[in-house]
C-alpha positions in Angstrom: -17.3 -31.0 -13.9 -15.6 -27.8 -13.0 -16.8 -24.6 -14.8 -14.2 -22.3 -16.2 -14.8 -18.5 -16.0 -13.2 -15.7 -17.9 -13.9 -12.0 -18.2 -11.0 -11.3 -20.5 -13.4 -11.2 -23.5 -15.9 -9.2 -21.6 -14.1 -6.4 -19.7 -13.0 -4.2 -22.6 -16.5 -4.0 -24.2 -18.1 -3.8 -20.7 -15.9 -0.9 -19.7 -16.6 1.1 -22.9 -20.3 0.3 -22.9 -21.3 3.2 -20.6 -19.8 6.6 -19.7 -20.9 5.9 -16.1 -18.2 3.3 -15.7 -14.8 4.4 -14.4 -11.6 2.4 -14.4 -8.4 3.5 -12.7 -6.1 4.6 -15.5 -2.7 3.0 -16.0 0.1 5.5 -15.3 3.6 5.6 -16.7 6.7 4.7 -14.7 7.6 8.4 -14.5 4.2 9.3 -13.1 4.4 6.5 -10.6 7.7 7.9 -9.4 6.3 11.4 -9.1 3.4 10.0 -7.1 5.6 8.2 -4.7 7.8 11.3 -4.2 4.8 13.4 -3.4 3.2 10.8 -1.1 6.4 10.2 1.0 7.4 13.9 1.1 10.4 14.0 3.5 10.8 10.2 3.6 12.3 8.5 0.6 11.0 5.1 -0.6 14.2 3.3 0.4 14.0 4.7 3.9 10.3 3.7 4.3 9.6 0.5 6.4 9.0 -2.5 4.1 5.8 -4.5 4.5 5.2 -7.7 2.6 1.7 -9.0 1.8 0.6 -12.4 0.7 -3.0 -13.2 -0.4 -5.9 -12.3 -2.7 -6.2 -9.8 -5.5 -8.8 -9.4 -8.1 -11.1 -7.1 -10.1 -14.2 -5.7 -8.5 -17.2 -4.9 -10.7 -19.2 -2.6 -8.5 -22.8 -1.7 -9.2 -24.9 0.6 -7.0 -28.7 0.1 -6.9 -31.5 2.0 -5.3 -32.5 -1.1 -3.4 -31.5 -4.7 -3.5 -33.5 -6.7 -6.1 -36.1 -9.4 -5.3 -35.7 -12.8 -7.0 -36.5 -12.5 -10.7 -36.4 -8.7 -10.7 -34.9 -6.6 -13.4 -33.5 -3.3 -12.2 -31.1 -0.5 -13.3 -27.8 0.4 -11.6 -27.3 4.0 -10.5 -23.6 3.8 -10.8 -21.0 1.4 -12.1 -17.3 1.1 -11.4 -14.5 -1.4 -12.2 -11.4 -1.4 -10.0 -8.9 -3.6 -8.2 -10.0 -5.6 -5.2 -9.0 -8.6 -3.0 -8.2 -8.3 0.7 -4.4 -8.3 0.3 -4.5 -6.0 -2.7 -6.7 -3.5 -0.9 -4.7 -3.6 2.4 -1.3 -3.2 0.6 -2.6 -0.4 -1.6 -3.7 1.4 1.5 -0.3 0.8 3.2 1.5 2.1 0.1 -0.6 5.3 -0.1 0.3 5.9 3.6 4.0 5.8 2.8 5.1 2.2 3.4 7.3 0.4 0.9 4.7 -2.2 0.0 5.5 -5.6 -1.7 2.9 -8.1 -2.6 3.0 -11.8 -3.5 0.0 -13.3 -5.3 -1.1 -14.9 -8.6 -2.9 -13.6 -11.7 -3.4 -14.9 -15.2 -2.0 -13.1 -18.3 -5.5 -11.9 -19.3 -7.1 -8.5 -19.5 -8.1 -8.4 -15.8 -4.8 -9.8 -14.7 -2.9 -7.1 -16.5 -5.2 -4.4 -15.1 -4.7 -5.8 -11.5 -0.9 -5.4 -11.8 -1.0 -2.0 -13.5 -3.3 -0.6 -10.9 -1.2 -1.9 -8.0 1.9 -0.5 -9.6 0.3 2.9 -10.1 -0.4 3.0 -6.4 3.3 2.2 -5.6 2.9 -1.5 -4.7 5.8 -3.7 -5.8 4.3 -6.6 -7.9 7.6 -8.0 -9.2 7.1 -11.1 -6.9 3.8 -12.1 -8.5 3.2 -15.5 -10.3 1.6 -15.0 -13.7 -0.1 -17.9 -15.4 -0.4 -18.2 -19.2 -3.8 -19.9 -19.0 -6.9 -19.7 -16.7 -8.7 -16.7 -15.3 -7.8 -14.0 -12.8 -10.1 -13.5 -9.8 -13.1 -11.2 -10.1 -16.0 -10.2 -7.9 -19.4 -8.7 -8.6 -20.3 -6.2 -5.9 -23.9 -5.0 -5.5 -24.1 -1.9 -3.3 -27.6 -1.2 -1.9 -28.1 2.6 -1.5 -31.1 2.1 0.7 -29.5 -0.1 3.4 -25.9 1.0 2.8 -24.8 -2.7 2.5 -23.0 -4.6 -0.2 -23.3 -8.2 -1.5 -20.3 -9.8 -3.1 -20.3 -12.7 -5.6 -16.7 -13.9 -6.0 -15.2 -16.0 -8.7 -11.8 -17.4 -7.6 -8.7 -17.3 -9.8 -7.8 -20.4 -11.7 -5.4 -22.1 -11.4 -4.8 -21.2 -7.7 -1.3 -20.4 -6.5 0.7 -23.4 -5.2 4.1 -23.6 -3.5 5.8 -24.5 -6.8 4.7 -21.1 -8.2 7.0 -19.4 -5.7 10.7 -20.1 -6.2 13.1 -20.0 -3.2 15.0 -17.2 -4.8 11.9 -15.1 -5.3 10.8 -15.7 -1.7 14.2 -14.7 -0.3 14.2 -11.6 -2.5 10.7 -10.7 -1.3 11.7 -11.1 2.3 14.8 -8.9 2.1 14.6 -6.0 4.6 11.0 -6.7 5.5 9.7 -5.3 8.8 6.2 -6.9 8.8 4.4 -9.6 6.8 0.6 -9.6 6.2 -1.6 -12.6 5.3 -5.3 -12.6 4.4 -5.4 -16.5 4.7 -6.0 -16.9 1.0 -4.0 -19.5 -1.0 -3.2 -21.3 2.3 -0.7 -23.9 1.1 1.7 -21.3 -0.3 0.9 -18.8 2.5 2.3 -21.3 5.1 5.6 -21.5 3.1 5.9 -17.7 3.3 4.9 -17.6 6.9 7.4 -20.2 8.0 10.2 -18.3 6.2 9.1 -15.1 8.0 9.0 -17.0 11.3 12.5 -18.4 10.6 13.8 -14.8 10.0 11.9 -13.6 13.1 9.9 -11.1 11.0 6.5 -10.3 12.8 3.3 -11.6 11.1 -0.1 -10.0 11.0 -3.1 -12.1 10.1 -6.3 -10.7 8.7 -8.8 -13.2 10.1 -11.9 -12.1 8.3 -13.6 -15.5 8.6 -12.7 -19.1 9.2 -10.8 -20.4 6.2 -8.6 -23.4 5.4 -5.2 -22.9 6.9 -6.2 -20.2 9.4 -5.3 -22.4 12.5 -1.8 -23.0 11.2 -1.2 -19.3 10.4 -2.6 -18.1 13.7 0.0 -20.2 15.5 2.8 -18.3 13.7 1.2 -14.8 14.1 2.2 -11.9 16.3 -0.8 -9.7 15.5 -4.4 -10.6 14.5 -7.2 -8.3 13.2 -10.5 -10.1 13.0 -14.2 -9.6 12.4 -16.6 -9.5 15.3 -17.8 -13.1 15.0 -14.5 -14.9 14.5 -12.9 -14.8 18.0 -16.0 -16.1 19.8 -16.6 -18.8 17.2 -13.0 -20.0 17.5 -12.7 -19.6 21.2 -16.1 -21.3 21.8 -14.7 -24.5 20.3 -11.7 -24.2 22.6 -13.2 -23.2 25.9 -16.8 -22.2 25.5 -16.0 -18.5 25.8 -19.4 -16.7 26.2 -18.4 -13.2 25.0 -16.0 -11.4 22.7 -13.8 -10.1 25.5 -13.5 -13.6 27.1 -12.8 -15.0 23.7 -9.9 -12.6 23.3 -8.4 -14.0 26.6 -8.9 -17.5 25.2 -7.1 -16.6 22.0 -4.2 -15.1 23.9 -3.8 -18.2 26.1 -4.1 -20.5 23.1 -1.7 -18.5 21.0 1.2 -17.4 23.3 3.1 -15.7 20.4 0.3 -13.1 20.0 1.2 -9.5 21.0 -2.3 -8.1 20.3 -5.6 -9.0 18.8 -8.1 -6.4 17.4 -11.8 -7.1 16.8 -13.4 -4.8 14.3 -17.0 -3.9 15.0 -17.9 -1.7 12.0 -19.8 1.5 13.1 -19.2 0.5 16.7 -15.5 0.8 16.4 -13.1 -1.9 17.7 -11.8 -3.7 20.8 -8.1 -4.5 21.3 -6.4 -6.7 23.8 -2.6 -6.1 24.1 -0.4 -8.6 26.0 2.1 -7.2 28.5 4.7 -9.8 29.2 6.9 -7.5 31.2 4.2 -7.1 33.9 3.3 -10.8 34.2 5.6 -11.2 37.3 4.6 -7.8 38.7 1.8 -7.5 41.2 -1.1 -5.9 39.3 -4.8 -5.6 39.9 -6.9 -8.5 38.8 -10.3 -7.8 37.2 -12.9 -9.7 35.2 -12.4 -8.8 31.6 -16.2 -8.4 30.9 -16.5 -6.0 33.8 -13.5 -4.0 32.7 -14.9 -3.7 29.1 -18.2 -2.3 30.5 -16.3 0.3 32.5 -14.4 1.4 29.5 -17.5 1.6 27.4 -19.1 3.9 30.0 -15.9 6.1 29.9 -15.6 6.1 26.1 -16.4 9.4 24.4 -19.5 8.4 22.4 -20.4 12.0 21.7 -17.4 12.7 19.6 -18.0 12.4 15.8 -14.2 11.7 15.3 -12.6 8.4 16.2 -11.2 8.2 19.8 -9.5 5.6 22.0 -9.6 4.8 25.6 -7.6 2.1 27.5 -7.3 0.4 30.8 -4.2 0.3 32.9 -2.0 -2.8 32.8 -4.3 -5.3 34.5 -4.5 -9.1 35.2 -7.5 -9.7 33.0 -9.5 -12.7 34.2 -12.0 -14.8 32.2 -14.0 -17.2 34.4 -13.3 -20.8 33.7 -10.7 -19.8 31.0 -7.7 -18.2 32.6 -5.8 -14.9 33.1 -3.8 -12.7 30.8 -1.7 -9.6 31.9 -2.3 -6.7 29.5 -4.3 -3.7 28.5 -7.8 -3.5 27.0 -8.6 -0.7 24.5 -11.8 0.5 23.0 -11.6 2.5 19.8 -14.6 4.3 18.4 -15.4 4.9 14.7 -16.2 8.1 13.0 -19.9 8.9 13.0 -20.4 9.3 9.2 -23.5 11.3 8.2 -25.9 9.0 6.3 -25.7 11.5 3.4 -22.0 10.9 3.1 -21.9 7.1 3.5 -21.5 5.6 0.0 -20.0 2.1 0.3 -18.4 0.0 3.0 -16.6 -2.3 0.6 -13.0 -2.5 1.7 -13.4 -0.5 4.9 -11.8 -3.3 7.0 -9.0 -3.7 4.5 -8.2 0.1 4.8 -8.4 -0.3 8.6 -5.8 -3.1 8.4 -3.6 -1.2 5.9 -3.5 1.7 8.5 -2.7 -0.8 11.3 0.2 -2.1 9.2 1.4 1.5 8.9 0.9 2.0 12.7 3.0 -1.1 13.6 5.8 -0.3 11.1 6.0 3.3 12.4 5.8 2.4 16.1 2.5 4.1 16.8 1.1 3.3 20.2 -2.4 1.8 20.2 -3.9 5.0 21.5 -2.8 6.7 18.3 -3.0 3.8 15.9 -6.7 2.9 16.5 -8.2 6.3 15.8 -5.9 6.8 12.8 -7.0 3.4 11.4 -10.6 4.2 12.0 -10.3 7.5 10.2 -8.6 5.9 7.2 -11.5 3.4 7.1 -14.1 6.2 7.3 -12.6 8.0 4.4 -12.8 4.8 2.3 -16.6 4.6 3.1 -17.2 8.0 1.4 -16.7 6.7 -2.1 -17.5 3.7 -4.2 -15.1 0.7 -4.0 -12.4 -0.7 -1.8 -9.6 1.5 -3.3 -11.1 4.8 -2.2 -8.8 5.2 0.7 -6.6 8.3 1.4 -3.0 9.2 0.9 -0.9 10.2 3.9 -1.1 13.8 2.7 -4.9 13.9 3.0 -5.8 16.8 5.3 -8.4 14.6 7.0 -5.6 12.5 8.5 -3.5 15.4 9.8 -5.1 15.4 13.3 -4.3 11.7 13.8 -0.7 11.7 12.7 1.0 13.2 15.8 
């Protein structure tokens, strides 16, 4: 027996129950347009690169607590907030705030939280005209418990029902969504329909970025179509180990590049430790270049990296033939990006930090930023998100904290 969940009866009374709860207000069409104009300044919306996202959206019900409860405890929250969530929703919101023309394909139900999801996305400049809206069921929602003591969060997710299937996306809607798109993003949710969208993007030779947060159904098929991958620390090694027994993250990246010849780069996010990026260089494959063990090169870069700077930085190798023992060789560059050192007193919530990082990477790709500029910029965007409660706390392009990373 499958349980059916709904918060449509609960959200209105829940939101009004306490003055501590905040919900992003719905804005009018005119105010959305004013917001877009200010955000994009000298670049009009029609001139902005178009990024299309496909994946998960939802409502996040965030509660901060002094410390995470023990079993059977009763505790009080210190703060409560209701806002939009979902990997795709968060990443595309970030991309829109940074000035991209963001479109999103997903599915909600015509219930209270579904309407709120769409209105909040529209208010941030995300085009939701390609959504499927079901008459019955429940839109996705997640309870997020933020522990003030450990600065960690625990998520309890209720998926949307019914899920999106290929029949929910007409061919005419798909073609309209793809028109003029420079880059397509997937968070590996709703995999059956995601593959339909990915194959159309591939047919049109539109680059694909995959957010590989964790192993999910359909990830293998989407990876084969991808040009860019951003993944968590554990994923590349877990995947590569099944392929080749790669013993480290850096050798796992070599394994991924060899297994997925379409990949241009892969980024591994490491939280407070920054990120590692491997970029393929096809042009140099037939040119004589120094060959070096990838683990040894990573250690050299770590020693050269500016760990004393509180601001994000990036350091890279030269184009090198990167060798992983027993796995193979890839010609390319290795990058280490550092994260901002956020004072403990300023760190509020890490929810959505990776989504903000990816939203900034989408911006970097679409605006042709080199990795040396893109990685510190993305790290700064993620750091700003961590200074407020919820995944939608990321900055707009006009935020003065981003100015040093834009040029």
